[in-house]
DSSP file (Angstrom, degrees, kcal/mol; ACC not computed):
  #  RESIDUE AA STRUCTURE BP1 BP2  ACC     N-H-->O    O-->H-N    N-H-->O    O-->H-N    TCO  KAPPA ALPHA  PHI   PSI    X-CA   Y-CA   Z-CA
    1    1 A M     >        0   0    0      0, 0.0     4,-0.9     0, 0.0     0, 0.0   0.000 360.0 360.0 360.0 -29.6    0.0    0.0    0.0
    2    2 A R  H  >  +     0   0    0      1,-0.2     4,-2.4     2,-0.2     5,-0.2   0.852 360.0  64.9 -71.1 -33.7    2.9    2.3    0.6
    3    3 A H  H  > S+     0   0    0      1,-0.2     4,-2.9     2,-0.2     5,-0.2   0.899  98.7  50.9 -60.9 -43.2    4.4    1.9   -2.8
    4    4 A P  H  > S+     0   0    0      0, 0.0     4,-2.4     0, 0.0    -1,-0.2   0.883 111.0  49.9 -62.1 -35.7    1.4    3.6   -4.7
    5    5 A V  H  X S+     0   0    0     -4,-0.9     4,-2.4     2,-0.2    -2,-0.2   0.941 114.0  44.0 -66.5 -46.6    1.6    6.6   -2.3
    6    6 A Y  H  X S+     0   0    0     -4,-2.4     4,-2.7     1,-0.2     5,-0.2   0.897 113.9  51.1 -63.8 -40.1    5.4    7.0   -2.9
    7    7 A L  H  X S+     0   0    0     -4,-2.9     4,-2.6    -5,-0.2    -1,-0.2   0.903 110.4  48.8 -63.8 -41.5    4.9    6.4   -6.6
    8    8 A L  H  X S+     0   0    0     -4,-2.4     4,-2.4    -5,-0.2    -2,-0.2   0.907 112.8  47.6 -65.1 -42.7    2.2    9.1   -6.7
    9    9 A L  H  X S+     0   0    0     -4,-2.4     4,-2.4     2,-0.2    -2,-0.2   0.914 113.2  48.4 -64.1 -43.1    4.4   11.6   -4.8
   10   10 A L  H  X S+     0   0    0     -4,-2.7     4,-2.6     2,-0.2    -2,-0.2   0.921 112.1  48.8 -63.5 -44.4    7.3   10.8   -7.1
   11   11 A L  H  X S+     0   0    0     -4,-2.6     4,-2.3     2,-0.2    -2,-0.2   0.908 111.4  49.6 -62.6 -42.9    5.2   11.3  -10.2
   12   12 A S  H  X S+     0   0    0     -4,-2.4     4,-2.1     2,-0.2    -2,-0.2   0.908 111.7  49.3 -61.8 -42.9    3.8   14.6   -8.8
   13   13 A F  H  X S+     0   0    0     -4,-2.4     4,-2.4     2,-0.2    -2,-0.2   0.933 111.4  48.4 -62.4 -47.3    7.3   15.8   -8.1
   14   14 A L  H  X S+     0   0    0     -4,-2.6     4,-2.1     1,-0.2    -2,-0.2   0.886 111.5  49.7 -63.8 -39.7    8.6   14.9  -11.5
   15   15 A L  H  X S+     0   0    0     -4,-2.3     4,-0.5    -5,-0.2    -1,-0.2   0.901 111.7  49.2 -65.3 -40.0    5.7   16.6  -13.3
   16   16 A G  H >< S+     0   0    0     -4,-2.1     3,-0.5     1,-0.2    -2,-0.2   0.895 113.0  46.4 -65.1 -41.0    6.2   19.7  -11.2
   17   17 A V  H 3< S+     0   0    0     -4,-2.4    -2,-0.2     1,-0.2    -1,-0.2   0.864 115.7  45.0 -70.3 -36.8    9.9   19.9  -12.0
   18   18 A S  H 3< S+     0   0    0     -4,-2.1    -1,-0.2    -5,-0.2    -2,-0.2   0.429  82.1 127.6 -90.8   2.6    9.5   19.2  -15.7
   19   19 A A    <<  -     0   0    0     -4,-0.5     2,-0.2    -3,-0.5    -3,-0.0  -0.308  68.4-105.4 -60.6 140.9    6.6   21.7  -16.2
   20   20 A C        -     0   0    0      1,-0.1     2,-0.3     3,-0.0    -1,-0.1  -0.444  28.0-135.6 -70.0 136.0    7.2   24.1  -19.0
   21   21 A K        -     0   0    0     -2,-0.2     2,-0.3    -3,-0.1    -1,-0.1  -0.718  26.4-109.6 -87.0 143.4    8.1   27.6  -18.0
   22   22 A K        -     0   0    0     -2,-0.3     2,-0.2     1,-0.1    -1,-0.0  -0.583  37.0-115.9 -71.9 129.8    6.3   30.4  -19.9
   23   23 A D        -     0   0    0     -2,-0.3    -1,-0.1     1,-0.1     3,-0.1  -0.452  20.1-135.8 -67.8 136.6    8.9   32.1  -22.1
   24   24 A D    >   -     0   0    0     -2,-0.2     3,-1.8     1,-0.1     4,-0.4  -0.855   5.7-148.8 -92.4 116.6    9.4   35.8  -21.2
   25   25 A P  G >  S+     0   0    0      0, 0.0     3,-1.6     0, 0.0     4,-0.3   0.810  95.2  66.2 -56.8 -29.3    9.4   37.8  -24.5
   26   26 A E  G >  S+     0   0    0      1,-0.3     3,-1.4     2,-0.2    21,-0.0   0.793  87.8  68.2 -63.7 -26.3   11.9   40.3  -22.9
   27   27 A D  G <  S+     0   0    0     -3,-1.8    -1,-0.3     1,-0.3    -4,-0.0   0.731  93.8  58.8 -63.8 -20.9   14.5   37.5  -22.8
   28   28 A K  G <  S+     0   0    0     -3,-1.6    -1,-0.3    -4,-0.4    -2,-0.2   0.582  87.8  95.4 -84.8 -10.4   14.6   37.6  -26.6
   29   29 A L  S <  S-     0   0    0     -3,-1.4    12,-0.1    -4,-0.3     3,-0.1  -0.454  84.8-104.6 -79.3 152.5   15.6   41.3  -26.7
   30   30 A P        -     0   0    0      0, 0.0    -1,-0.1     0, 0.0    -2,-0.1  -0.397  48.6 -91.2 -68.2 155.1   19.3   42.4  -26.9
   31   31 A P        -     0   0    0      0, 0.0     2,-1.5     0, 0.0     8,-0.1  -0.307  39.4-106.3 -64.2 153.2   20.8   43.6  -23.7
   32   32 A A        +     0   0    0     -3,-0.1     2,-0.2     2,-0.1   116,-0.1  -0.657  59.7 166.8 -81.9  89.5   20.6   47.4  -23.0
   33   33 A T        -     0   0    0     -2,-1.5   114,-0.2   114,-0.1   135,-0.1  -0.480  39.3-154.3-102.4 171.9   24.2   48.2  -23.7
   34   34 A Q        +     0   0    0     -2,-0.2   112,-0.1   112,-0.1   135,-0.1  -0.235  69.0  96.1-137.5  44.3   26.1   51.5  -24.2
   35   35 A T  S    S-     0   0    0    110,-0.1   134,-0.1   134,-0.0    -1,-0.1   0.373 100.1-100.3-117.1   0.9   29.0   50.3  -26.3
   36   36 A G        +     0   0    0    134,-0.1   135,-0.3   132,-0.1   134,-0.1   0.832  64.2 158.9  78.5  33.8   27.9   51.0  -29.8
   37   37 A A        -     0   0    0    133,-0.2   133,-0.2     1,-0.1    -1,-0.0   0.558  53.5-120.1 -71.6  -9.3   27.0   47.3  -30.3
   38   38 A G        +     0   0    0    131,-1.8     2,-0.3     1,-0.2   132,-0.2   0.868  61.8 147.1  74.3  36.1   24.6   48.0  -33.2
   39   39 A T  E     +A  169   0A   0    130,-1.7   130,-2.2    -8,-0.1     2,-0.3  -0.753  24.4 172.4-112.0 155.0   21.6   46.6  -31.5
   40   40 A F  E     +A  168   0A   0     -2,-0.3     2,-0.3   128,-0.2   128,-0.2  -0.960  14.9 139.5-154.5 137.9   17.9   47.5  -31.5
   41   41 A G  E     +A  167   0A   0    126,-1.9   126,-2.5    -2,-0.3     2,-0.3  -0.951  10.0 161.6-173.5 160.2   14.9   45.7  -30.0
   42   42 A C  E     - B   0  49A   0      7,-1.7     7,-2.9    -2,-0.3     2,-0.5  -0.961  41.0 -94.4-166.5 175.6   11.6   46.2  -28.2
   43   43 A L  E     -AB 164  48A   0    121,-2.9   121,-2.3    -2,-0.3     2,-0.6  -0.943  30.3-161.5-104.4 128.2    8.3   44.6  -27.3
   44   44 A V  E >  S-AB 163  47A   0      3,-3.2     3,-1.8    -2,-0.5   119,-0.2  -0.949  80.5 -21.5-111.2 113.9    5.4   45.4  -29.7
   45   45 A N  T 3  S-     0   0    0    117,-3.4    -1,-0.2    -2,-0.6   118,-0.1   0.879 131.1 -49.6  49.9  41.2    2.1   44.7  -28.0
   46   46 A G  T 3  S+     0   0    0    116,-0.4     2,-0.4     1,-0.2    -1,-0.3   0.375 117.7 108.8  86.6  -3.4    4.0   42.4  -25.6
   47   47 A Q  E <  S-B   44   0A   0     -3,-1.8    -3,-3.2   -22,-0.1    -1,-0.2  -0.861  77.1-102.8-110.1 142.0    5.9   40.4  -28.3
   48   48 A A  E     -B   43   0A   0     -2,-0.4     2,-0.4    -5,-0.2    -5,-0.2  -0.349  36.5-167.3 -60.3 135.4    9.6   40.6  -29.0
   49   49 A W  E     +B   42   0A   0     -7,-2.9    -7,-1.7    -2,-0.0    -1,-0.0  -0.976  14.4 163.2-131.4 116.3   10.4   42.7  -32.1
   50   50 A L        -     0   0    0     -2,-0.4    -9,-0.1    -9,-0.2    23,-0.0  -0.959  44.7 -96.7-130.2 147.3   13.8   42.7  -33.6
   51   51 A P        +     0   0    0      0, 0.0     2,-0.3     0, 0.0    24,-0.3  -0.343  49.2 177.3 -59.4 145.4   15.1   43.7  -37.0
   52   52 A F  B     -f   75   0B   0     22,-1.8    24,-2.9     1,-0.2    21,-0.0  -0.961  33.7  -8.8-155.6 134.8   15.4   40.8  -39.4
   53   53 A G        -     0   0    0     -2,-0.3     2,-0.3    22,-0.2    -1,-0.2   0.045  58.0-128.3  75.8 177.4   16.3   40.3  -43.1
   54   54 A T        -     0   0    0     21,-0.1     4,-0.1     1,-0.1    -1,-0.1  -0.982  16.5-154.8-161.3 155.5   17.0   42.7  -45.8
   55   55 A T        -     0   0    0      2,-0.3     3,-0.1    -2,-0.3    -1,-0.1   0.390  54.9-110.1-111.0  -2.8   16.0   43.5  -49.4
   56   56 A G  S    S+     0   0    0      1,-0.3     2,-0.5     2,-0.1    -2,-0.0   0.370  87.5 106.9  89.2  -5.4   19.2   45.3  -50.2
   57   57 A S  S    S-     0   0    0      2,-0.0    -2,-0.3     0, 0.0    -1,-0.3  -0.909  80.3 -13.1-110.3 134.8   17.5   48.7  -50.4
   58   58 A G  S    S-     0   0    0     -2,-0.5     2,-0.3    -3,-0.1    -2,-0.1  -0.086  78.6-107.2  70.1-177.4   18.0   51.3  -47.7
   59   59 A S        -     0   0    0     -5,-0.0     2,-0.2     2,-0.0    -1,-0.0  -0.999  10.0-126.8-150.8 149.9   19.6   50.4  -44.3
   60   60 A D        +     0   0    0     -2,-0.3     2,-0.4    14,-0.1    13,-0.2  -0.551  66.9  66.3 -85.3 160.5   18.6   50.0  -40.7
   61   61 A G  E    S-G   72   0B   0     11,-2.8    11,-2.8    -2,-0.2     2,-0.3  -0.968  79.7 -49.6 133.7-145.6   20.5   51.9  -38.1
   62   62 A I  E     -G   71   0B   0     -2,-0.4     2,-0.4   109,-0.2     9,-0.2  -0.969  27.5-161.6-138.1 146.6   20.9   55.5  -37.1
   63   63 A D  E     -G   70   0B   0      7,-2.1     7,-2.4    -2,-0.3     2,-0.4  -0.984  10.6-173.3-123.2 140.8   21.7   58.9  -38.6
   64   64 A Y  E     +G   69   0B   0     -2,-0.4     2,-0.3   108,-0.2     5,-0.2  -0.995   9.8 166.2-134.7 129.1   22.8   61.8  -36.6
   65   65 A D  E >  S-G   68   0B   0      3,-1.9     3,-1.8    -2,-0.4    -2,-0.0  -0.833  70.7 -39.5-147.4 104.9   23.3   65.3  -38.0
   66   66 A Q  T 3  S-     0   0    0     -2,-0.3    26,-0.2     1,-0.3     3,-0.1   0.874 128.4 -30.7  47.0  51.8   23.7   68.4  -35.7
   67   67 A G  T 3  S+     0   0    0      1,-0.3    26,-2.9    25,-0.1     2,-0.6   0.202 110.0 117.2  98.9 -15.7   21.2   67.3  -33.1
   68   68 A L  E <   -G   65   0B   0     -3,-1.8    -3,-1.9    23,-0.2     2,-0.5  -0.776  43.1-169.1 -90.0 123.4   18.8   65.3  -35.4
   69   69 A V  E     +GH  64  90B   0     21,-3.2    21,-2.5    -2,-0.6     2,-0.4  -0.957   6.6 179.2-114.5 126.4   18.6   61.6  -34.5
   70   70 A Y  E     -GH  63  89B   0     -7,-2.4    -7,-2.1    -2,-0.5     2,-0.4  -0.970   4.7-171.9-131.2 115.0   16.8   59.3  -36.9
   71   71 A I  E     -GH  62  88B   0     17,-2.8    17,-2.2    -2,-0.4     2,-0.4  -0.908   2.8-174.4-112.4 133.0   16.6   55.6  -36.1
   72   72 A R  E     +GH  61  87B   0    -11,-2.8   -11,-2.8    -2,-0.4     2,-0.3  -0.982   7.3 170.8-128.3 138.0   15.3   53.0  -38.6
   73   73 A A  E     - H   0  86B   0     13,-2.1    13,-2.8    -2,-0.4     2,-0.3  -0.992   7.9-171.7-144.9 140.3   14.6   49.3  -38.1
   74   74 A R  E     - H   0  85B   0     -2,-0.3   -22,-1.8    11,-0.2     2,-0.4  -0.962  12.2-157.4-134.5 150.8   12.9   46.8  -40.4
   75   75 A R  E     -fH  52  84B   0      9,-2.8     9,-2.3    -2,-0.3     2,-0.4  -0.993  12.8-163.5-126.3 121.8   11.7   43.2  -40.2
   76   76 A F  E     - H   0  83B   0    -24,-2.9     7,-0.2    -2,-0.4     2,-0.0  -0.871  20.4-122.2-106.7 139.4   11.2   41.1  -43.3
   77   77 A E    >   -     0   0    0      5,-2.9     3,-1.8    -2,-0.4   -25,-0.0  -0.346  33.2-107.7 -67.7 159.0    9.2   37.9  -43.5
   78   78 A T  T 3  S+     0   0    0      1,-0.3    -1,-0.1     2,-0.1    -2,-0.0   0.769 120.4  61.3 -63.8 -24.1   11.1   34.9  -44.7
   79   79 A D  T 3  S-     0   0    0      1,-0.1    -1,-0.3     3,-0.1    -2,-0.0   0.628 104.2-133.2 -76.4 -11.4    9.2   35.1  -48.0
   80   80 A G  S <  S+     0   0    0     -3,-1.8    -2,-0.1     2,-0.2    -1,-0.1   0.426  83.8  91.7  78.3  -1.5   10.6   38.6  -48.6
   81   81 A R  S    S+     0   0    0      1,-0.1     2,-0.3    -5,-0.0    -1,-0.1   0.865  77.5  51.4 -94.0 -41.2    7.3   40.1  -49.5
   82   82 A N        +     0   0    0     32,-0.0    -5,-2.9    30,-0.0     2,-0.3  -0.729  64.7 164.7-101.6 148.0    5.9   41.3  -46.2
   83   83 A F  E     -H   76   0B   0     -2,-0.3    30,-2.9    -7,-0.2     2,-0.3  -0.968  26.4-144.5-152.0 165.6    7.7   43.6  -43.8
   84   84 A Q  E     -HI  75 112B   0     -9,-2.3    -9,-2.8    -2,-0.3     2,-0.4  -0.976  17.8-167.0-129.1 146.4    7.3   45.8  -40.8
   85   85 A S  E     -HI  74 111B   0     26,-2.4    26,-2.5    -2,-0.3     2,-0.4  -0.991   6.8-165.7-136.2 147.9    9.3   49.0  -40.2
   86   86 A M  E     -HI  73 110B   0    -13,-2.8   -13,-2.1    -2,-0.4     2,-0.4  -0.995   8.9-175.1-130.6 135.6    9.7   51.2  -37.1
   87   87 A K  E     -HI  72 109B   0     22,-1.9    22,-2.2    -2,-0.4     2,-0.4  -0.992   7.0-169.8-134.4 141.2   11.2   54.7  -37.2
   88   88 A L  E     -HI  71 108B   0    -17,-2.2   -17,-2.8    -2,-0.4     2,-0.4  -0.991   6.7-174.9-128.5 137.9   12.0   57.2  -34.4
   89   89 A Y  E     +HI  70 107B   0     18,-2.6    18,-2.7    -2,-0.4     2,-0.4  -0.997   7.1 169.9-138.0 129.9   13.0   60.8  -35.0
   90   90 A I  E     -HI  69 106B   0    -21,-2.5   -21,-3.2    -2,-0.4     3,-0.3  -0.999  14.0-157.8-136.3 136.0   14.1   63.4  -32.4
   91   91 A D        +     0   0    0     14,-2.4   -23,-0.2    -2,-0.4   -24,-0.1  -0.737  69.6  33.5-107.8 166.5   15.5   66.8  -33.0
   92   92 A S        +     0   0    0     -2,-0.3     2,-0.6   -26,-0.2   -24,-0.2   0.804  69.2 163.1  64.2  34.7   17.7   69.0  -30.8
   93   93 A V        +     0   0    0    -26,-2.9    -1,-0.2    -3,-0.3     3,-0.1  -0.756  10.4 143.6 -84.0 119.5   19.6   66.1  -29.1
   94   94 A A        +     0   0    0     -2,-0.6     2,-0.3     1,-0.3    -1,-0.2   0.393  64.9   5.1-132.8  -5.0   22.7   67.5  -27.5
   95   95 A R  S    S-     0   0    0     42,-0.0    -1,-0.3    44,-0.0    40,-0.2  -0.954  90.9 -63.9-164.4 175.4   23.0   65.4  -24.3
   96   96 A T  S    S+     0   0    0     -2,-0.3     2,-0.3    42,-0.2    40,-0.2  -0.374  78.5  91.9 -67.4 155.8   21.6   62.5  -22.4
   97   97 A G  E    S-C  135   0A   0     38,-2.0    38,-2.9    -2,-0.1     2,-0.4  -0.873  74.1 -52.5 146.7-178.4   18.1   62.9  -21.2
   98   98 A R  E     -C  134   0A   0     -2,-0.3    36,-0.2    36,-0.2    34,-0.0  -0.747  40.9-171.7 -96.4 138.3   14.4   62.3  -22.1
   99   99 A Y  E     -C  133   0A   0     34,-2.8    34,-2.9    -2,-0.4     2,-0.1  -0.994  23.6-123.5-130.8 125.1   12.9   63.4  -25.3
  100  100 A P  E     -C  132   0A   0      0, 0.0     2,-1.1     0, 0.0    32,-0.3  -0.407  11.7-137.8 -70.0 141.9    9.1   63.3  -26.0
  101  101 A L  S    S+     0   0    0     30,-2.1     2,-0.3    49,-0.2     7,-0.2  -0.605  70.2  93.7 -96.1  71.3    8.0   61.4  -29.1
  102  102 A G  S >> S-     0   0    0     -2,-1.1     4,-2.0     5,-0.1     3,-0.6  -0.981  73.8 -42.9-155.5 158.1    5.4   63.9  -30.2
  103  103 A M  T 34 S+     0   0    0     -2,-0.3     4,-0.1     1,-0.3    26,-0.0  -0.326 108.1  21.3 -63.1 147.2    5.2   66.8  -32.6
  104  104 A P  T 34 S+     0   0    0      0, 0.0    -1,-0.3     0, 0.0     3,-0.0  -1.000 134.4  22.2 -95.4  -7.1    6.9   69.1  -33.2
  105  105 A H  T <4 S+     0   0    0     -3,-0.6   -14,-2.4     1,-0.1     2,-0.3   0.562 120.0  36.4-101.4  -7.7   10.3   67.7  -31.9
  106  106 A G  E  <  -I   90   0B   0     -4,-2.0     2,-0.3   -16,-0.2   -16,-0.2  -0.993  56.8-175.3-145.2 151.2    9.8   64.0  -32.0
  107  107 A Q  E     -I   89   0B   0    -18,-2.7   -18,-2.6    -2,-0.3     2,-0.3  -0.990   5.6-170.4-144.3 151.8    8.1   61.4  -34.1
  108  108 A A  E     +I   88   0B   0     -2,-0.3    14,-2.3   -20,-0.2     2,-0.3  -0.990  11.2 179.8-137.2 145.9    7.5   57.6  -34.1
  109  109 A S  E     -IJ  87 121B   0    -22,-2.2   -22,-1.9    -2,-0.3     2,-0.4  -0.993  12.7-168.8-146.1 155.0    6.0   55.5  -36.8
  110  110 A F  E     -IJ  86 120B   0     10,-3.0    10,-2.1    -2,-0.3     2,-0.4  -0.977   8.0-173.6-143.8 128.1    5.2   51.8  -37.5
  111  111 A H  E     -I   85   0B   0    -26,-2.5   -26,-2.4    -2,-0.4     2,-0.5  -0.986   7.1-172.5-126.5 131.0    4.3   50.3  -40.8
  112  112 A D  E >   -I   84   0B   0     -2,-0.4     3,-2.2     3,-0.3   -28,-0.2  -0.985  17.9-149.3-120.8 117.8    3.1   46.8  -41.5
  113  113 A S  T 3  S+     0   0    0    -30,-2.9     3,-0.4    -2,-0.5   -29,-0.1   0.681  95.5  63.5 -63.3 -16.1    2.8   45.9  -45.2
  114  114 A R  T 3  S+     0   0    0    -31,-0.3    -1,-0.3     1,-0.2     2,-0.1   0.611 108.7  39.5 -82.8 -11.8    0.0   43.5  -44.4
  115  115 A S    X   +     0   0    0     -3,-2.2     3,-2.0     1,-0.1    -3,-0.3  -0.552  64.8 166.2-136.3  71.2   -2.3   46.4  -43.2
  116  116 A E  G >  S+     0   0    0     -3,-0.4     3,-0.7     1,-0.3    -1,-0.1   0.774  74.0  62.6 -57.8 -29.6   -1.7   49.3  -45.5
  117  117 A D  G 3  S+     0   0    0      1,-0.3    -1,-0.3    -3,-0.1     2,-0.1   0.654  98.8  58.1 -73.0 -13.5   -4.7   51.2  -44.2
  118  118 A C  G <   +     0   0    0     -3,-2.0     2,-0.6    -6,-0.2    -1,-0.3  -0.345  63.0 157.1-117.0  52.0   -3.3   51.3  -40.7
  119  119 A Y    <   -     0   0    0     -3,-0.7     2,-0.6    -8,-0.1    -8,-0.2  -0.677  29.6-154.7 -72.2 120.4    0.0   53.2  -41.1
  120  120 A L  E     +J  110   0B   0    -10,-2.1   -10,-3.0    -2,-0.6     2,-0.3  -0.888  29.2 145.7-105.9 118.1    0.7   54.6  -37.7
  121  121 A A  E >   -J  109   0B   0     -2,-0.6     3,-1.7   -12,-0.3     6,-0.2  -0.990  54.0-124.3-153.5 142.5    2.8   57.7  -37.5
  122  122 A T  T 3  S+     0   0    0    -14,-2.3     5,-0.1    -2,-0.3   -19,-0.1   0.876 113.7  48.9 -50.9 -42.9    3.0   60.8  -35.4
  123  123 A Q  T 3  S+     0   0    0    -15,-0.2    -1,-0.3    -3,-0.1   -14,-0.1   0.540  89.1 101.8 -81.5  -6.4    2.7   63.1  -38.4
  124  124 A E  S X  S-     0   0    0     -3,-1.7     3,-1.9     1,-0.1    -3,-0.1  -0.604  85.3-102.8 -79.0 135.6   -0.3   61.2  -39.9
  125  125 A P  T 3  S+     0   0    0      0, 0.0     3,-0.1     0, 0.0    -1,-0.1  -0.314 105.6  17.4 -56.6 134.9   -3.7   62.9  -39.4
  126  126 A G  T 3  S+     0   0    0      1,-0.3     2,-0.4    -4,-0.1    -4,-0.1   0.253  92.9 124.4  88.1 -12.2   -5.7   61.2  -36.6
  127  127 A T    <   -     0   0    0     -3,-1.9     2,-0.5    -6,-0.2    -1,-0.3  -0.681  45.9-156.9 -85.0 131.8   -2.7   59.4  -35.1
  128  128 A V  E     - D   0 154A   0     26,-3.1    26,-2.1    -2,-0.4     2,-0.5  -0.932   7.8-164.1-108.7 129.4   -2.1   60.0  -31.4
  129  129 A T  E     + D   0 153A   0     -2,-0.5     2,-0.4    24,-0.2    24,-0.2  -0.950  12.4 172.9-116.9 129.8    1.4   59.5  -30.1
  130  130 A E  E     + D   0 152A   0     22,-2.1    22,-2.7    -2,-0.5     2,-0.3  -0.996  37.7  69.2-131.4 129.5    2.4   59.2  -26.4
  131  131 A G  E     - D   0 151A   0     -2,-0.4   -30,-2.1    20,-0.3     2,-0.3  -0.947  53.8-117.0 156.5-174.5    5.9   58.2  -25.3
  132  132 A Q  E     -CD 100 150A   0     18,-2.4    18,-2.1    -2,-0.3     2,-0.4  -0.989   6.9-138.6-154.9 158.5    9.5   59.1  -25.0
  133  133 A L  E     -CD  99 149A   0    -34,-2.9   -34,-2.8    -2,-0.3     2,-0.6  -0.990  20.9-156.6-118.2 130.2   13.0   58.3  -26.1
  134  134 A T  E     -CD  98 148A   0     14,-3.2    14,-2.3    -2,-0.4     2,-0.7  -0.943   6.2-148.8-113.0 118.7   15.7   58.4  -23.4
  135  135 A V  E     +CD  97 147A   0    -38,-2.9   -38,-2.0    -2,-0.6    12,-0.3  -0.773  19.5 175.0 -84.7 117.2   19.3   58.9  -24.5
  136  136 A T  E    S+     0   0A   0     10,-1.9     2,-0.4    -2,-0.7    11,-0.2   0.670  70.8  26.0 -99.0 -21.6   21.4   57.1  -21.9
  137  137 A R  E     + D   0 146A   0      9,-1.7     9,-2.3   -42,-0.1     2,-0.4  -0.959  58.1 171.1-142.9 126.9   24.8   57.6  -23.6
  138  138 A F  E     + D   0 145A   0     -2,-0.4     2,-0.5     7,-0.2     7,-0.2  -0.867  14.6 159.3-134.1  97.3   25.6   60.5  -26.0
  139  139 A D  E  >> + D   0 144A   0      5,-2.8     5,-2.3    -2,-0.4     4,-0.7  -0.858  15.9 177.0-130.2  94.1   29.3   60.4  -26.8
  140  140 A L  T  45S+     0   0    0     -2,-0.5    -1,-0.1     3,-0.2     5,-0.1   0.826  83.6  56.3 -68.5 -31.2   30.3   62.2  -30.0
  141  141 A S  T  45S+     0   0    0      1,-0.2    -1,-0.2     2,-0.1    -2,-0.0   0.870 116.8  35.3 -69.8 -34.1   34.0   61.6  -29.4
  142  142 A A  T  45S-     0   0    0      2,-0.1    -1,-0.2    -3,-0.1    -2,-0.2   0.476 109.1-127.7 -92.4  -4.1   33.4   57.8  -29.2
  143  143 A H  T  <5 +     0   0    0     -4,-0.7    29,-2.7     1,-0.2     2,-0.4   0.908  62.2 135.3  59.2  46.3   30.7   58.1  -31.8
  144  144 A I  E   < +DE 139 171A   0     -5,-2.3    -5,-2.8    27,-0.3     2,-0.4  -0.983  31.4 177.4-129.4 135.7   28.1   56.2  -29.7
  145  145 A I  E     +DE 138 170A   0     25,-2.4    25,-2.7    -2,-0.4     2,-0.3  -0.992  13.4 167.4-134.0 130.6   24.5   56.9  -28.9
  146  146 A S  E     +DE 137 169A   0     -9,-2.3   -10,-1.9    -2,-0.4    -9,-1.7  -0.931   9.1 125.8-137.1 157.6   22.4   54.5  -26.8
  147  147 A G  E     -DE 135 168A   0     21,-2.3    21,-2.2    -2,-0.3     2,-0.3  -0.995  42.1 -97.8 176.8-170.1   19.1   54.7  -25.1
  148  148 A T  E     -DE 134 167A   0    -14,-2.3   -14,-3.2    -2,-0.3     2,-0.3  -0.866  28.1-172.6-130.9 163.0   15.7   53.3  -24.4
  149  149 A F  E     +DE 133 166A   0     17,-1.4    17,-1.8    -2,-0.3     2,-0.3  -0.994  11.1 177.3-155.6 157.2   12.2   54.1  -25.7
  150  150 A E  E     +D  132   0A   0    -18,-2.1   -18,-2.4    -2,-0.3     2,-0.3  -0.943  16.0 154.4-157.8 143.2    8.5   53.4  -25.3
  151  151 A F  E     -DE 131 163A   0     12,-1.9    12,-3.4    -2,-0.3     2,-0.4  -0.990  29.9-138.4-163.8 162.8    5.5   54.8  -27.0
  152  152 A T  E     -DE 130 162A   0    -22,-2.7   -22,-2.1    -2,-0.3     2,-0.5  -0.998  13.8-164.7-128.3 132.9    1.9   54.1  -27.9
  153  153 A L  E     +DE 129 161A   0      8,-2.5     8,-2.7    -2,-0.4     2,-0.4  -0.978  11.8 178.4-116.7 128.1    0.4   55.0  -31.3
  154  154 A T  E     +D  128   0A   0    -26,-2.1   -26,-3.1    -2,-0.5   -33,-0.1  -0.977   6.7 170.9-130.5 146.0   -3.4   55.0  -31.7
  155  155 A K    >   -     0   0    0      3,-0.4     3,-2.2    -2,-0.4   -28,-0.2  -0.972  43.4 -96.1-151.3 134.0   -5.5   55.9  -34.8
  156  156 A P  T 3  S+     0   0    0      0, 0.0     3,-0.1     0, 0.0    -2,-0.0  -0.251 111.1  18.1 -53.6 133.8   -9.3   55.5  -35.2
  157  157 A G  T 3  S+     0   0    0      1,-0.3     2,-0.3   -39,-0.0    -3,-0.0   0.401 110.6  93.7  86.2  -2.0  -10.1   52.2  -37.0
  158  158 A C  S <  S-     0   0    0     -3,-2.2    -3,-0.4   -39,-0.0    -1,-0.3  -0.885  83.2-102.2-122.7 153.0   -6.7   50.6  -36.2
  159  159 A E        -     0   0    0     -2,-0.3     2,-0.0    -3,-0.1     0, 0.0  -0.526  47.7-107.4 -67.0 135.8   -5.5   48.4  -33.4
  160  160 A P        -     0   0    0      0, 0.0     2,-0.5     0, 0.0    -6,-0.2  -0.348  28.5-141.2 -62.6 147.4   -3.4   50.4  -30.9
  161  161 A L  E     - E   0 153A   0     -8,-2.7    -8,-2.5    -3,-0.1     2,-0.6  -0.961  16.2-170.9-114.6 120.1    0.3   49.8  -31.0
  162  162 A K  E     - E   0 152A   0     -2,-0.5  -117,-3.4   -10,-0.2     2,-0.5  -0.950   0.6-170.0-116.2 117.0    2.1   49.7  -27.7
  163  163 A V  E     +AE  44 151A   0    -12,-3.4   -12,-1.9    -2,-0.6     2,-0.3  -0.922  16.0 165.3-107.8 124.2    5.9   49.6  -27.8
  164  164 A T  E     +A   43   0A   0   -121,-2.3  -121,-2.9    -2,-0.5   -14,-0.1  -0.862  51.7  26.3-132.8 166.7    7.7   48.9  -24.5
  165  165 A K  E    S+     0   0A   0     -2,-0.3   -15,-0.2  -123,-0.2    -1,-0.1   0.728  77.4 171.6  54.7  26.8   11.2   47.9  -23.2
  166  166 A G  E     + E   0 149A   0    -17,-1.8   -17,-1.4  -124,-0.1     2,-0.3  -0.377   5.4 172.8 -69.1 144.2   12.7   49.5  -26.3
  167  167 A R  E     -AE  41 148A   0   -126,-2.5  -126,-1.9   -19,-0.3     2,-0.3  -0.993  11.2-179.4-150.6 149.3   16.5   49.8  -26.5
  168  168 A F  E     -AE  40 147A   0    -21,-2.2   -21,-2.3    -2,-0.3     2,-0.3  -0.985   7.7-177.0-146.1 153.8   19.1   50.8  -29.0
  169  169 A D  E     +AE  39 146A   0   -130,-2.2  -131,-1.8    -2,-0.3  -130,-1.7  -0.792  23.1 161.3-155.2 104.3   22.9   51.0  -29.1
  170  170 A Y  E     - E   0 145A   0    -25,-2.7   -25,-2.4    -2,-0.3     2,-0.4  -0.875  38.3-125.2-130.2 156.6   24.6   52.4  -32.2
  171  171 A R  E       E   0 144A   0     -2,-0.3   -27,-0.3  -135,-0.3  -109,-0.2  -0.833 360.0 360.0 -92.2 139.0   27.8   53.9  -33.5
  172  172 A L              0   0    0    -29,-2.7  -108,-0.2    -2,-0.4   -28,-0.1   0.448 360.0 360.0 -84.2 360.0   27.4   57.2  -35.2
């Protein structure tokens, strides 16, 4: 009679130990570094979003020109036909600090080629942008800019887009 009880306890223990852990989407993001590592990532509506693939036209990364910061990242489907792109723009960047992602000095956009009617961008009529970009390292002598970002884009008739845990680390 004791063996079934021990067997049941052992089986319960083994099932508990081997139970699958829920994957944390944040674990898929690159670390938030400040070394010019060339990284970009965020959570889009709770799912990890990282640049992927290329078509050979244009480039992902960052441009900096006398205070203007323009960050671009794209994700291509493996079939090469569909893509998503995210862009962040801030003007008057001269030091570390927080910069709002709203007109007139900041913009955010997200485009999904599968839903052309729902292009979400600060400058698009009807789109509401709330959020910020925080520059955590701004080093012109080392040619490095790093930071974090989060924002929400909403537009009537479209699903809201919530970007959280964003991070970037680029060489200028």
